[in-house]
C-alpha positions, 0 to 999 in steps of 0.5 A, a space after each residue: 500499500 502506497 504511503 501519503 503524507 500531508 499536514 496543515 500549520 496550526 495558525 488558525 482554524 480551518 477555512 474552506 480553502 483548507 478543506 477543499 484544497 487538502 482535507 477533502 482529498 485526505 478523506 479519500 486517501 484514508 480509505 486506500 492508503 497508508 496515510 500520515 496526516 500531521 498538524 505542523 506546529 514546528 512550521 508555525 514557529 516561524 511567526 513566534 506564536 505565544 506557547 499558550 496560543 500554539 497549544 490552543 491552536 494545535 488542540 483546535 486543529 486536531 479537533 477540526 481534522 477529526 470533525 471533517 472526517 479523518 479517522 484515527 483508525 484508518 490513518 495515523 493522525 499526529 502532532 509534528 513536534 511529537 517526532 524528535 526525528 523529524 528535527 534531526 532528519 531536517 538537520 541531516 538534510 539541511 547539510 545537502 540544501 544550497 542557500 541559492 536555491 532556498 532563497 530563490 523559492 517563492 514562499 520564502 520570497 513572499 514571507 521576507 516581503 510580508 515580514 522583513 522584521 522576522 526573515 529568520 532561518 526557519 523561513 528560509 529552510 522551510 523546504 527542507 523541514 517539509 521535505 523532511 516531514 514527507 521523506 521520513 515516512 517514505 511517501 510516494 504520494 502527497 496532496 499539495 495545494 497550488 502554493 506548495 507545488 514548488 516546495 513539493 518539487 524541492 522535496 523531490 529534489 533534496 530526496 534525489 540529491 540524497 540518493 545520488 550523493 550517497 549513491 543509493 535509492 534509498 529515499 522514494 521520490 514523492 508525486 503530487 496526488 489529487 485523484 486526477 483532479 486539478 489542484 483546488 485553490 479556494 480564493 479569499 473574499 477580498 478580491 484577490 488571492 487565496 483564501 488564508 487563515 490570517 489574511 482576514 478573507 476566510 470562512 472558517 469551518 467553525 465559524 458561526 452563521 452570523 459571522 458567515 453572513 456578515 463576511 460574505 455581504 462584505 466580500 468584494 465585487 465589481 460595479 457591474 458588467 455593462 456589456 453582455 457576455 463581458 469577461 467576468 472580473 476576478 473579484 466576481 469570479 472568486 465568488 463564483 468559485 466558492 459557489 462551485 463547491 457549496 452550491 447546486 450547479 443550477 444556481 451557479 449557472 443562473 447567476 452566471 447567466 445573469 452576469 452574462 446578461 448584465 442583470 446580476 444582482 450581487 446582493 442576491 448572489 451574496 445572500 445565496 452564497 452565505 446560506 449555502 456555506 453555512 448549510 455546508 459548514 453547519 454539520 462540521 461546526 457542530 462536531 467540532 464543538 463536540 470533540 473540542 470539549 472531550 479532553 480524553 479523546 484528544 489525548 487518546 488520538 494524539 497518543 495514537 498518532 504519536 506512536 505509530 508515526 514514531 515507529 516509522 520516523 525512527 526507522 527512517 532515521 536509524 537507517 539514513 544515519 547508517 547511509 551517512 556513516 554514523 555507525 556505533 563503536 
């Protein structure tokens, strides 16, 4: 059975972009693959979260993963920092990652531009840590969003480079995987860009209906089409894209037709979109609240995942150390 690895940073609640860009694929994969799904709390340290916030976020994301349908009996669900082997493998892989290639990665350049006062080494070596997360379980498939495609390519590069340097075929070279569908990028409500946890442009799975309605009604649109069959502007297309995943096809088709005829009413579009989002998220929100209140269950899931992930990770690190030449006297 092929192995799949992926994770999400605990920098805020899961939103629609996380669900349709990642978790939805996770639910399919856990049925047919050997899956490792983790909460990437090491990665979140690049933004220096407060300790209490970090713990609370990890706990909340774990509850949300489970509420969204991940099954600890079918997949290994674990917390990244529960595996010290990840840190050791990252150190070893850092020795074969070059400064120039790390500085050229889109994720590093974007973060350096957004937080110039905090361009830390963790941002620079983010692709190496991500690679270690993946290859430590010898993953052959990785479900990634569009913003992570370059980092997955870096993972492939680092794994290949290790194999070449040490004249081995030890590491499996992972491939992007999405069941033959195009990688889904859910846009934000601010008119451009992807939906994010910290950008203030997202709808969260645990969000209350009143908040969802307020956010959607404030979503950016345009002044409206004035010529029939005009190209759809980016802000309006963003709303159509969200509607594609939460609404009935005939609803979306009707609003697109209204746009083409220059008779679309954005207020009606937003009201319908908000209600469809609420209908989609309501059962997940109820499960999140129930699971988040069950401390014993969360501890049990975390411990179970830690033990299963440790068995895989410790085997890899032991074998990598032997390949490199670290042998006991």
